PDB file with one MODEL, atoms N, CA, C and O in Angstrom:
MODEL        1
ATOM      1  N   MET A   1     -22.413   6.026  39.875  1.00  0.00           N
ATOM      2  CA  MET A   1     -22.787   5.330  38.087  1.00  0.00           C
ATOM      3  C   MET A   1     -21.602   5.525  38.172  1.00  0.00           C
ATOM      4  O   MET A   1     -20.754   6.403  38.327  1.00  0.00           O
ATOM      5  N   THR A   2     -21.905   3.405  37.884  1.00  0.00           N
ATOM      6  CA  THR A   2     -20.658   2.728  37.791  1.00  0.00           C
ATOM      7  C   THR A   2     -20.155   2.569  36.285  1.00  0.00           C
ATOM      8  O   THR A   2     -21.045   2.068  35.597  1.00  0.00           O
ATOM      9  N   GLU A   3     -18.989   2.848  35.570  1.00  0.00           N
ATOM     10  CA  GLU A   3     -18.920   2.807  34.344  1.00  0.00           C
ATOM     11  C   GLU A   3     -19.159   1.057  34.067  1.00  0.00           C
ATOM     12  O   GLU A   3     -19.182   0.148  34.897  1.00  0.00           O
ATOM     13  N   LYS A   4     -19.362   0.998  32.176  1.00  0.00           N
ATOM     14  CA  LYS A   4     -20.013  -0.029  31.796  1.00  0.00           C
ATOM     15  C   LYS A   4     -18.211  -0.816  31.178  1.00  0.00           C
ATOM     16  O   LYS A   4     -17.805  -0.275  30.150  1.00  0.00           O
ATOM     17  N   LYS A   5     -17.633  -1.515  31.534  1.00  0.00           N
ATOM     18  CA  LYS A   5     -16.340  -2.353  31.579  1.00  0.00           C
ATOM     19  C   LYS A   5     -16.054  -2.596  29.937  1.00  0.00           C
ATOM     20  O   LYS A   5     -16.764  -3.515  29.528  1.00  0.00           O
ATOM     21  N   LEU A   6     -15.370  -2.128  29.097  1.00  0.00           N
ATOM     22  CA  LEU A   6     -15.111  -1.859  27.802  1.00  0.00           C
ATOM     23  C   LEU A   6     -15.068  -3.317  27.387  1.00  0.00           C
ATOM     24  O   LEU A   6     -15.084  -4.211  28.233  1.00  0.00           O
ATOM     25  N   GLU A   7     -15.013  -3.564  26.043  1.00  0.00           N
ATOM     26  CA  GLU A   7     -15.147  -5.091  25.461  1.00  0.00           C
ATOM     27  C   GLU A   7     -13.854  -4.877  24.982  1.00  0.00           C
ATOM     28  O   GLU A   7     -13.312  -3.800  24.735  1.00  0.00           O
ATOM     29  N   HIS A   8     -13.123  -6.759  24.804  1.00  0.00           N
ATOM     30  CA  HIS A   8     -12.086  -6.985  24.528  1.00  0.00           C
ATOM     31  C   HIS A   8     -12.327  -8.094  23.708  1.00  0.00           C
ATOM     32  O   HIS A   8     -13.396  -8.677  23.528  1.00  0.00           O
ATOM     33  N   ASN A   9     -11.191  -8.331  23.215  1.00  0.00           N
ATOM     34  CA  ASN A   9     -11.297  -9.541  22.032  1.00  0.00           C
ATOM     35  C   ASN A   9     -11.003 -10.912  22.707  1.00  0.00           C
ATOM     36  O   ASN A   9      -9.942 -11.500  22.918  1.00  0.00           O
ATOM     37  N   THR A  10     -12.115 -11.178  22.935  1.00  0.00           N
ATOM     38  CA  THR A  10     -11.509 -12.495  23.365  1.00  0.00           C
ATOM     39  C   THR A  10     -11.034 -13.793  22.675  1.00  0.00           C
ATOM     40  O   THR A  10     -10.575 -14.809  23.197  1.00  0.00           O
ATOM     41  N   ASP A  11     -11.256 -13.513  21.386  1.00  0.00           N
ATOM     42  CA  ASP A  11     -11.033 -14.554  20.279  1.00  0.00           C
ATOM     43  C   ASP A  11      -9.473 -14.867  20.075  1.00  0.00           C
ATOM     44  O   ASP A  11      -9.065 -15.746  19.316  1.00  0.00           O
ATOM     45  N   CYS A  12      -8.380 -13.761  21.109  1.00  0.00           N
ATOM     46  CA  CYS A  12      -6.940 -13.069  20.428  1.00  0.00           C
ATOM     47  C   CYS A  12      -6.205 -14.345  21.243  1.00  0.00           C
ATOM     48  O   CYS A  12      -6.043 -14.360  22.463  1.00  0.00           O
ATOM     49  N   ALA A  13      -5.795 -15.411  20.321  1.00  0.00           N
ATOM     50  CA  ALA A  13      -4.798 -16.633  20.559  1.00  0.00           C
ATOM     51  C   ALA A  13      -3.655 -16.087  21.260  1.00  0.00           C
ATOM     52  O   ALA A  13      -3.101 -16.881  22.020  1.00  0.00           O
ATOM     53  N   SER A  14      -3.131 -14.824  21.179  1.00  0.00           N
ATOM     54  CA  SER A  14      -1.782 -14.701  22.240  1.00  0.00           C
ATOM     55  C   SER A  14      -1.914 -14.810  23.536  1.00  0.00           C
ATOM     56  O   SER A  14      -2.680 -14.232  24.307  1.00  0.00           O
ATOM     57  N   GLN A  15      -0.590 -16.104  23.828  1.00  0.00           N
ATOM     58  CA  GLN A  15      -0.439 -15.618  24.964  1.00  0.00           C
ATOM     59  C   GLN A  15      -0.325 -14.957  25.606  1.00  0.00           C
ATOM     60  O   GLN A  15      -0.549 -15.206  26.791  1.00  0.00           O
ATOM     61  N   ALA A  16       0.128 -13.621  25.147  1.00  0.00           N
ATOM     62  CA  ALA A  16       0.143 -12.270  25.416  1.00  0.00           C
ATOM     63  C   ALA A  16      -1.172 -11.206  25.948  1.00  0.00           C
ATOM     64  O   ALA A  16      -1.084 -10.400  26.874  1.00  0.00           O
ATOM     65  N   HIS A  17      -2.214 -11.421  25.208  1.00  0.00           N
ATOM     66  CA  HIS A  17      -3.201 -11.210  25.792  1.00  0.00           C
ATOM     67  C   HIS A  17      -3.484 -10.364  26.518  1.00  0.00           C
ATOM     68  O   HIS A  17      -4.123  -9.351  26.233  1.00  0.00           O
ATOM     69  N   ASP A  18      -3.057 -10.658  27.532  1.00  0.00           N
ATOM     70  CA  ASP A  18      -3.364 -10.072  29.220  1.00  0.00           C
ATOM     71  C   ASP A  18      -2.319  -8.524  28.930  1.00  0.00           C
ATOM     72  O   ASP A  18      -2.237  -7.618  29.760  1.00  0.00           O
ATOM     73  N   LYS A  19      -1.734  -8.529  27.823  1.00  0.00           N
ATOM     74  CA  LYS A  19      -0.675  -7.356  27.673  1.00  0.00           C
ATOM     75  C   LYS A  19      -1.526  -6.268  26.828  1.00  0.00           C
ATOM     76  O   LYS A  19      -1.389  -5.062  27.031  1.00  0.00           O
ATOM     77  N   HIS A  20      -2.323  -6.742  25.963  1.00  0.00           N
ATOM     78  CA  HIS A  20      -2.815  -5.784  24.953  1.00  0.00           C
ATOM     79  C   HIS A  20      -3.493  -4.602  25.018  1.00  0.00           C
ATOM     80  O   HIS A  20      -2.520  -4.189  24.385  1.00  0.00           O
ATOM     81  N   LEU A  21      -3.918  -4.023  25.100  1.00  0.00           N
ATOM     82  CA  LEU A  21      -4.365  -2.615  25.212  1.00  0.00           C
ATOM     83  C   LEU A  21      -6.287  -2.370  25.126  1.00  0.00           C
ATOM     84  O   LEU A  21      -6.930  -1.362  25.419  1.00  0.00           O
ATOM     85  N   CYS A  22      -6.680  -3.450  24.715  1.00  0.00           N
ATOM     86  CA  CYS A  22      -7.928  -3.778  24.860  1.00  0.00           C
ATOM     87  C   CYS A  22      -8.325  -4.496  25.777  1.00  0.00           C
ATOM     88  O   CYS A  22      -9.484  -4.217  26.085  1.00  0.00           O
ATOM     89  N   PHE A  23      -7.571  -5.887  26.781  1.00  0.00           N
ATOM     90  CA  PHE A  23      -7.949  -6.663  27.871  1.00  0.00           C
ATOM     91  C   PHE A  23      -7.179  -5.643  28.775  1.00  0.00           C
ATOM     92  O   PHE A  23      -7.973  -5.697  29.714  1.00  0.00           O
ATOM     93  N   LEU A  24      -6.051  -4.584  29.278  1.00  0.00           N
ATOM     94  CA  LEU A  24      -6.024  -3.928  29.964  1.00  0.00           C
ATOM     95  C   LEU A  24      -6.801  -2.439  30.014  1.00  0.00           C
ATOM     96  O   LEU A  24      -6.534  -1.651  30.921  1.00  0.00           O
ATOM     97  N   MET A  25      -7.559  -2.186  29.211  1.00  0.00           N
ATOM     98  CA  MET A  25      -8.560  -1.350  29.430  1.00  0.00           C
ATOM     99  C   MET A  25     -10.029  -2.016  29.938  1.00  0.00           C
ATOM    100  O   MET A  25     -10.877  -1.380  30.563  1.00  0.00           O
ATOM    101  N   TYR A  26     -10.144  -3.368  29.554  1.00  0.00           N
ATOM    102  CA  TYR A  26     -11.090  -3.579  30.349  1.00  0.00           C
ATOM    103  C   TYR A  26     -11.199  -4.387  31.597  1.00  0.00           C
ATOM    104  O   TYR A  26     -12.046  -4.983  32.261  1.00  0.00           O
ATOM    105  N   GLU A  27      -9.346  -3.992  31.584  1.00  0.00           N
ATOM    106  CA  GLU A  27      -9.916  -4.157  33.460  1.00  0.00           C
ATOM    107  C   GLU A  27      -9.765  -2.705  34.330  1.00  0.00           C
ATOM    108  O   GLU A  27      -9.687  -2.623  35.556  1.00  0.00           O
ATOM    109  N   GLY A  28      -9.743  -1.404  33.202  1.00  0.00           N
ATOM    110  CA  GLY A  28      -9.462  -0.592  34.473  1.00  0.00           C
ATOM    111  C   GLY A  28      -8.128  -0.084  34.351  1.00  0.00           C
ATOM    112  O   GLY A  28      -7.774   0.809  35.121  1.00  0.00           O
ATOM    113  N   TYR A  29      -7.271  -0.573  33.410  1.00  0.00           N
ATOM    114  CA  TYR A  29      -5.763  -0.072  33.308  1.00  0.00           C
ATOM    115  C   TYR A  29      -5.522   1.643  33.384  1.00  0.00           C
ATOM    116  O   TYR A  29      -4.694   2.295  34.020  1.00  0.00           O
ATOM    117  N   HIS A  30      -6.278   1.936  32.741  1.00  0.00           N
ATOM    118  CA  HIS A  30      -6.077   3.916  31.973  1.00  0.00           C
ATOM    119  C   HIS A  30      -6.771   4.196  33.509  1.00  0.00           C
ATOM    120  O   HIS A  30      -6.259   5.247  33.894  1.00  0.00           O
ATOM    121  N   PHE A  31      -7.520   3.803  34.330  1.00  0.00           N
ATOM    122  CA  PHE A  31      -7.798   4.658  35.527  1.00  0.00           C
ATOM    123  C   PHE A  31      -6.656   4.532  36.957  1.00  0.00           C
ATOM    124  O   PHE A  31      -6.156   5.361  37.718  1.00  0.00           O
ATOM    125  N   ASP A  32      -6.577   2.871  36.803  1.00  0.00           N
ATOM    126  CA  ASP A  32      -5.346   2.461  37.667  1.00  0.00           C
ATOM    127  C   ASP A  32      -3.949   2.867  37.402  1.00  0.00           C
ATOM    128  O   ASP A  32      -3.114   3.306  38.193  1.00  0.00           O
ATOM    129  N   HIS A  33      -3.863   2.647  36.199  1.00  0.00           N
ATOM    130  CA  HIS A  33      -2.107   3.608  35.816  1.00  0.00           C
ATOM    131  C   HIS A  33      -2.540   4.371  34.557  1.00  0.00           C
ATOM    132  O   HIS A  33      -2.741   3.910  33.434  1.00  0.00           O
ATOM    133  N   PRO A  34      -2.676   6.107  35.147  1.00  0.00           N
ATOM    134  CA  PRO A  34      -2.742   6.656  33.554  1.00  0.00           C
ATOM    135  C   PRO A  34      -1.297   6.914  33.273  1.00  0.00           C
ATOM    136  O   PRO A  34      -1.206   7.373  32.134  1.00  0.00           O
ATOM    137  N   GLY A  35       0.085   6.784  33.959  1.00  0.00           N
ATOM    138  CA  GLY A  35       0.638   7.551  33.663  1.00  0.00           C
ATOM    139  C   GLY A  35       1.441   6.214  32.669  1.00  0.00           C
ATOM    140  O   GLY A  35       2.372   6.471  31.905  1.00  0.00           O
ATOM    141  N   GLU A  36       0.903   4.861  32.850  1.00  0.00           N
ATOM    142  CA  GLU A  36       1.579   4.040  32.091  1.00  0.00           C
ATOM    143  C   GLU A  36       1.003   3.978  30.704  1.00  0.00           C
ATOM    144  O   GLU A  36       1.517   4.015  29.586  1.00  0.00           O
ATOM    145  N   TYR A  37      -0.302   3.867  31.165  1.00  0.00           N
ATOM    146  CA  TYR A  37      -1.157   4.178  30.165  1.00  0.00           C
ATOM    147  C   TYR A  37      -1.111   5.155  28.860  1.00  0.00           C
ATOM    148  O   TYR A  37      -1.196   4.908  27.657  1.00  0.00           O
ATOM    149  N   LYS A  38      -1.028   5.743  29.215  1.00  0.00           N
ATOM    150  CA  LYS A  38      -0.192   7.661  28.704  1.00  0.00           C
ATOM    151  C   LYS A  38       1.085   6.662  27.690  1.00  0.00           C
ATOM    152  O   LYS A  38       0.930   6.499  26.480  1.00  0.00           O
ATOM    153  N   LYS A  39       1.765   6.337  28.125  1.00  0.00           N
ATOM    154  CA  LYS A  39       3.420   6.150  27.169  1.00  0.00           C
ATOM    155  C   LYS A  39       2.630   4.741  26.658  1.00  0.00           C
ATOM    156  O   LYS A  39       3.575   4.107  26.189  1.00  0.00           O
ATOM    157  N   ILE A  40       1.603   4.019  26.511  1.00  0.00           N
ATOM    158  CA  ILE A  40       1.953   3.192  25.795  1.00  0.00           C
ATOM    159  C   ILE A  40       0.657   3.565  24.241  1.00  0.00           C
ATOM    160  O   ILE A  40       0.489   2.878  23.234  1.00  0.00           O
ATOM    161  N   VAL A  41      -0.101   5.009  24.678  1.00  0.00           N
ATOM    162  CA  VAL A  41      -0.517   5.221  23.344  1.00  0.00           C
ATOM    163  C   VAL A  41      -0.089   6.386  22.751  1.00  0.00           C
ATOM    164  O   VAL A  41      -0.082   6.704  21.562  1.00  0.00           O
ATOM    165  N   GLN A  42       0.329   7.085  23.909  1.00  0.00           N
ATOM    166  CA  GLN A  42       1.643   7.926  23.115  1.00  0.00           C
ATOM    167  C   GLN A  42       2.933   7.875  22.026  1.00  0.00           C
ATOM    168  O   GLN A  42       4.030   7.321  22.087  1.00  0.00           O
ATOM    169  N   ASP A  43       2.394   8.572  21.176  1.00  0.00           N
ATOM    170  CA  ASP A  43       2.965   8.196  19.778  1.00  0.00           C
ATOM    171  C   ASP A  43       2.557   7.473  18.800  1.00  0.00           C
ATOM    172  O   ASP A  43       3.246   7.512  17.780  1.00  0.00           O
ATOM    173  N   ALA A  44       1.539   6.753  18.807  1.00  0.00           N
ATOM    174  CA  ALA A  44       1.254   5.688  18.893  1.00  0.00           C
ATOM    175  C   ALA A  44       1.547   5.243  17.112  1.00  0.00           C
ATOM    176  O   ALA A  44       1.181   5.932  16.160  1.00  0.00           O
ATOM    177  N   GLN A  45       2.255   3.989  17.032  1.00  0.00           N
ATOM    178  CA  GLN A  45       2.654   3.310  15.450  1.00  0.00           C
ATOM    179  C   GLN A  45       1.702   2.816  14.690  1.00  0.00           C
ATOM    180  O   GLN A  45       1.452   2.930  13.490  1.00  0.00           O
ATOM    181  N   PHE A  46       0.917   1.921  16.070  1.00  0.00           N
ATOM    182  CA  PHE A  46      -0.126   1.292  15.178  1.00  0.00           C
ATOM    183  C   PHE A  46      -0.925   0.995  15.762  1.00  0.00           C
ATOM    184  O   PHE A  46      -0.773   0.837  16.974  1.00  0.00           O
ATOM    185  N   ARG A  47      -2.757   0.685  14.826  1.00  0.00           N
ATOM    186  CA  ARG A  47      -3.450   0.650  15.040  1.00  0.00           C
ATOM    187  C   ARG A  47      -4.006  -1.387  14.998  1.00  0.00           C
ATOM    188  O   ARG A  47      -3.702  -2.300  14.231  1.00  0.00           O
ATOM    189  N   CYS A  48      -4.772  -1.324  16.060  1.00  0.00           N
ATOM    190  CA  CYS A  48      -5.582  -2.838  16.002  1.00  0.00           C
ATOM    191  C   CYS A  48      -6.860  -2.670  14.676  1.00  0.00           C
ATOM    192  O   CYS A  48      -7.519  -1.745  14.203  1.00  0.00           O
ATOM    193  N   GLN A  49      -6.741  -3.950  14.481  1.00  0.00           N
ATOM    194  CA  GLN A  49      -8.015  -4.199  13.640  1.00  0.00           C
ATOM    195  C   GLN A  49      -8.599  -4.662  13.628  1.00  0.00           C
ATOM    196  O   GLN A  49      -9.241  -4.891  12.603  1.00  0.00           O
ATOM    197  N   ASN A  50      -8.889  -5.266  14.966  1.00  0.00           N
ATOM    198  CA  ASN A  50     -10.083  -5.949  15.852  1.00  0.00           C
ATOM    199  C   ASN A  50     -10.493  -4.793  16.184  1.00  0.00           C
ATOM    200  O   ASN A  50     -11.650  -4.479  15.907  1.00  0.00           O
ATOM    201  N   CYS A  51      -9.585  -3.840  16.895  1.00  0.00           N
ATOM    202  CA  CYS A  51     -10.647  -3.233  17.897  1.00  0.00           C
ATOM    203  C   CYS A  51     -11.025  -1.064  17.459  1.00  0.00           C
ATOM    204  O   CYS A  51     -11.957  -0.306  17.732  1.00  0.00           O
ATOM    205  N   GLY A  52      -9.886  -0.924  16.810  1.00  0.00           N
ATOM    206  CA  GLY A  52      -8.982  -0.067  16.274  1.00  0.00           C
ATOM    207  C   GLY A  52      -8.379   0.846  17.384  1.00  0.00           C
ATOM    208  O   GLY A  52      -8.666   2.004  17.081  1.00  0.00           O
ATOM    209  N   ARG A  53      -7.824   0.818  18.283  1.00  0.00           N
ATOM    210  CA  ARG A  53      -7.068   0.882  19.436  1.00  0.00           C
ATOM    211  C   ARG A  53      -5.901   0.950  18.713  1.00  0.00           C
ATOM    212  O   ARG A  53      -5.633   0.267  17.725  1.00  0.00           O
ATOM    213  N   THR A  54      -4.785   2.313  19.549  1.00  0.00           N
ATOM    214  CA  THR A  54      -3.766   2.828  18.701  1.00  0.00           C
ATOM    215  C   THR A  54      -3.295   2.621  19.850  1.00  0.00           C
ATOM    216  O   THR A  54      -3.998   2.587  20.860  1.00  0.00           O
ATOM    217  N   ALA A  55      -1.405   2.375  19.831  1.00  0.00           N
ATOM    218  CA  ALA A  55      -0.619   1.928  20.602  1.00  0.00           C
ATOM    219  C   ALA A  55       1.158   2.142  20.321  1.00  0.00           C
ATOM    220  O   ALA A  55       1.623   2.629  19.290  1.00  0.00           O
ATOM    221  N   HIS A  56       1.574   1.892  20.923  1.00  0.00           N
ATOM    222  CA  HIS A  56       2.687   2.935  20.342  1.00  0.00           C
ATOM    223  C   HIS A  56       3.813   1.640  20.047  1.00  0.00           C
ATOM    224  O   HIS A  56       4.905   1.927  19.555  1.00  0.00           O
ATOM    225  N   GLN A  57       3.454   0.118  20.399  1.00  0.00           N
ATOM    226  CA  GLN A  57       4.335  -0.400  19.443  1.00  0.00           C
ATOM    227  C   GLN A  57       3.509  -1.802  19.494  1.00  0.00           C
ATOM    228  O   GLN A  57       3.026  -2.508  20.379  1.00  0.00           O
ATOM    229  N   SER A  58       3.585  -1.826  18.323  1.00  0.00           N
ATOM    230  CA  SER A  58       2.763  -3.384  17.500  1.00  0.00           C
ATOM    231  C   SER A  58       2.498  -4.582  18.868  1.00  0.00           C
ATOM    232  O   SER A  58       1.411  -5.094  19.135  1.00  0.00           O
ATOM    233  N   ASP A  59       3.377  -4.750  19.358  1.00  0.00           N
ATOM    234  CA  ASP A  59       2.456  -5.733  20.470  1.00  0.00           C
ATOM    235  C   ASP A  59       1.591  -5.820  21.546  1.00  0.00           C
ATOM    236  O   ASP A  59       1.298  -6.790  22.244  1.00  0.00           O
ATOM    237  N   GLN A  60       1.230  -4.691  21.579  1.00  0.00           N
ATOM    238  CA  GLN A  60       0.369  -4.488  22.661  1.00  0.00           C
ATOM    239  C   GLN A  60      -1.369  -4.039  22.089  1.00  0.00           C
ATOM    240  O   GLN A  60      -2.333  -3.556  22.684  1.00  0.00           O
ATOM    241  N   VAL A  61      -1.164  -4.439  20.801  1.00  0.00           N
ATOM    242  CA  VAL A  61      -2.688  -4.894  20.687  1.00  0.00           C
ATOM    243  C   VAL A  61      -2.714  -5.826  19.586  1.00  0.00           C
ATOM    244  O   VAL A  61      -1.713  -6.082  18.917  1.00  0.00           O
ATOM    245  N   CYS A  62      -3.735  -6.285  19.412  1.00  0.00           N
ATOM    246  CA  CYS A  62      -4.365  -8.265  18.883  1.00  0.00           C
ATOM    247  C   CYS A  62      -3.774  -8.159  17.521  1.00  0.00           C
ATOM    248  O   CYS A  62      -2.832  -8.867  17.165  1.00  0.00           O
ATOM    249  N   LYS A  63      -4.309  -7.311  16.807  1.00  0.00           N
ATOM    250  CA  LYS A  63      -4.100  -7.660  15.480  1.00  0.00           C
ATOM    251  C   LYS A  63      -3.290  -5.896  15.001  1.00  0.00           C
ATOM    252  O   LYS A  63      -4.101  -4.988  14.818  1.00  0.00           O
ATOM    253  N   PRO A  64      -1.869  -5.579  14.850  1.00  0.00           N
ATOM    254  CA  PRO A  64      -1.417  -4.808  14.902  1.00  0.00           C
ATOM    255  C   PRO A  64      -1.210  -4.126  13.192  1.00  0.00           C
ATOM    256  O   PRO A  64      -0.785  -4.850  12.291  1.00  0.00           O
ATOM    257  N   ILE A  65      -1.469  -3.104  13.027  1.00  0.00           N
ATOM    258  CA  ILE A  65      -1.126  -2.612  11.213  1.00  0.00           C
ATOM    259  C   ILE A  65      -0.593  -1.468  11.601  1.00  0.00           C
ATOM    260  O   ILE A  65      -0.984  -0.849  12.590  1.00  0.00           O
ATOM    261  N   ALA A  66       0.467  -1.059  10.744  1.00  0.00           N
ATOM    262  CA  ALA A  66       1.307   0.384  10.582  1.00  0.00           C
ATOM    263  C   ALA A  66       0.443   1.234  10.432  1.00  0.00           C
ATOM    264  O   ALA A  66      -0.489   1.012   9.659  1.00  0.00           O
ATOM    265  N   LEU A  67       0.576   2.965  11.458  1.00  0.00           N
ATOM    266  CA  LEU A  67       0.061   3.443  10.894  1.00  0.00           C
ATOM    267  C   LEU A  67       0.905   4.540   9.636  1.00  0.00           C
ATOM    268  O   LEU A  67       0.232   5.207   8.849  1.00  0.00           O
TER     269      LEU A  67
ENDMDL
END
C-alpha cells in the first residue's frame, strides 16, 4: 500500500518554500530523515496559519504565528 502524498502550500511565494515543513513532508522528508525532522518540530514555537503544522523556527512554515 502506497501512502498518499500530503498537500503543501502551492501558493507560497517564499523563495525558501522548499525548506518549509509542508513542502518537506510532501517530499517524504519525515520518512527519509526522521532525526532532522524531529529537530524541526521539537519544542515548537510557531504554527503555520495555512496548514496548522508546528515548527521550532518561524522560517520553517509558510505563514508563521507564535504559539
